[in-house]
C-alpha positions, 0 to 999 in steps of 0.5 A: 585973692579974688584978682588973682583968681580972676586972672587966672580964669581969664588967662585959661579962658584965653588958652581954650579959646585958642582953637576957636580961630578957624576957617574952614573952606570946601571946594566941590564935595570935599575932602574924599580921601584923607590925604592931607598936608599941612604947611605955616604961613606966617607973617609980620606986623601983627598980620597985616604982611605975609612973609611966604606965599602958601599955594591952597592949588598946589598944596590939592595937586590937582584935586577937584574936592578938597577942604581947606583949613586954617587955624591958630595950631597950639603949635602955632600959639607956641610958636607965638609966644616967643616970635609975637614980641617982634611982631612975627606970628604964623597960622596952620594951613590943612589940606586935605584931598 
């Protein structure tokens, strides 16, 4: 019984901690208007080789002040459950202007 409870607590902690995998980069004075653009970035071989190119400068569309946030969102976790067995993983890149 203790083993089952410990496993359940461990699984719950892992699911809660997925939101902690986030990086924020502030360019200039940071986001001013709150306009967001998102793209999904794909990787193979456990995140070592990028498949597509997400260009944050193009997403910023010439803005001088913006914020870049890269994270593994809840949707990414769900997608990665199904694609991870073939070593394909995703993360979300958000540019806020």
